[in-house]
N, C-alpha and C positions, 0 to 999 in steps of 0.2 A: 763375717759378711762386711763389717765396718772397719775401715782403716783409721784407727784413732790417732795415728801420726800425721794424718792429712793436714796440711797447712793452707793450701790454696784450693778453692773450689769455685768453678765457674758454671753456673746454671742459667746463664743469660738466655732468655727466649723460651724457657720451659715454663709450663703452668705450675706454679708453686703455690701451695696452700699454707695456711697457718700451721696446720698439723705437720706438714713437711718441714717447716722452719723449726718447730719445737723438737722434731726428731733429730735434725742437724745439730741443734744446740745440745742435745743430750748425748749424742754418739760421738761427735767430732770435737773433743775437748781441746785439742791443740790447734784448731782452726784459727787462722789470723786474717785471712782475706776471703771474702765471699762476694760473688757477683750474682745478683738476682735481677738483672736488667730486663726491661720489657715484661714486667709482671704487674699484678694489681693487688699488692698488699697494702692495706690502709695503715695510717699512722699509729693507731692504737695497737694493732697487731705487731707492728715493728717495734714499738716500745716494749711490749710484753716479751718479744723475742730477745731484745738486746739487753734488758735490765738484768743485773746479777740475781742469783737465786736468793730466796729468803732464809735458806738453811745456813745457820752460823757455822756449822761444822765444815760445810763445803767452802765457805768464804775463808775460814782459817786455814784450811788445807790447800787452798788454791786449786781444788779439783773441779773446776767448772770452766766453761768456754769463756775466753777473754778476747773477743774479736777486736781487731785493730782497723780494719778497712771494710767498707760496705759499698758496693756499686748498686745504686738505685736509678740508673739511667732509664728514662722513658717509662717510669711508673706513673700511672694516671692520677694517683693521689698526691704526688709530689709536685709542688710548685713553689714559687718565690715566697708565698705567704704561709704555706703549711710548714715549711722548714724553719721559719722564724719563730721557733717554739722551744724555749729552754727545756721543757719536759722531754721533748724528742731529742734534741741535740746532746743533752747531757745525761741521758738515761743510762748510758754504758760508759763507766769511767775509763775503760781500756781503749775505747774507740777513739782514733785520732783523725780519721778522714772518711768523708763520703764522696762518692762520685755521682754527679747529677748531670742532667742534660745541659748542653752548652748554653741553651736559651736561658735557663735559670741562672747559670753563672754570670752571663752577660747582664741580666737584670740586677743581680746583686752588686756587680761592679759599678753599675750606674748610680748606686747609692753609697759608694765608698768601698765596696768589696769586703765589708766586715759585718759580722753579727756578734754583738757584745751581750753576753748573757750572765746569769748567776746560777751556780749549781745548788745542790741541796744544803751545802754548808755555807751558802751565801758568799762563795768565792767567785771572783770575776773570771769568766771564761770567754776568751775571744776566738771566734772562728773566722778564718780568712779564705778568700777565693784564690785559686791558682789554676791557670789554664795552659793548655799545650797548643799554642798558636791557633786558638779558636776551634780546635777539633774535639778535644776532650777537656772536661773541667772538673775541679774538685773543690771541696770546702774542707779545710783542715784545722785542727785545734792548735793554736799557737802556744809554744812553750819557750823556755829560755835556752834550750840546748839543741834538741833534734829538729824541731820545726819552728824556727825563729821567724819573727815578723821582719825580715830584712830583704824581701824580694824587690822592694822598690829601689833598693840601693844597687842592684845588679846593673852594671854598665855605666855607673857614675864614676867620674874621675875626681879624686881629691888630692890636695896638695898641702904640705906642711907649711903653716903660716910663717914660721921662722926661717926655714931653709929654702923654701920654694920647691923642694923635691916632691916628686909624685909619690903618693901613698898607695901601695898595693895591698888590697884586702882580699882575703880568700872567703868568698861567700858560697856556701853550699846550698844545693837544692834541698827542699824539705825531705826529711828521712822517710816520711810515709810512702814515698814513691816506690820503695822497695816492695811494697805489697800490691802495687798496681798491676793488674793483668795486662799482658801484651800478647800479641799473636805473631807467629812467624810462619812463613810459607813452607810447607813440606810438599811442594808441587812435584808431581810425577815427572821424571825425565831429566831433572837437573843433575848433572854429573860434575863433580869437582875434579876433573882430570883433563888437562890441556890436550892430551893426545886423543881424546874421544871426539867423535863427530856425531852430532845428533841434530835432528830437525826441530819441528815445532814442539813446543812444550805444552803439556796438558795440565791445565790448572787443577790443582788437587785440593785437599782440605787444609784447614788451618789448625795448628796445634796451639792451645792456650797454656800459658805458664806465667809464673810470677817472677818479675825481675825489676831492677831499677830502670828508670827512664833514661 
């Protein structure tokens, strides 16, 4: 019944209970990206769902779900103040990004676009905002390799002080975007054949899948 190889799961808009979340946690061990947008799961329940198991054997064997991305768009319990909570942000060591409503992202950017926290080991953990031209927005965990804090440098031109030559730097987008759900149209009637003649297109459904932005 359950596909334990499932990596991406989009349940946005469905009525999800805490029991549903715990079942997902138990059954889909390889899940990396989960969308539960437009739901009403409170912070305490989310922490319980996200935190690693207490079983040392499971921790050692790595046989437990290690989610990397969670979409919480339009959750009525999520706001600018409720997410400024180290217990919530750092409860899942494997999690590298959340998606929130763009209003929350804009509010965070007005105060610098960063949330600086401490984890259970008293290590400094920085969460930074990232938006897609004001339509979608994320908060991701900054690290030195895959999700660097270099977004402010994109588009800047630098020159060598000695030679005057332009310095070209390759700045990559955050790695977490590989887990972000996107949708593509699979509209009825679209034919990829130049010889075909067809009239009005009928708008169809959308197919959701995970890919890089």
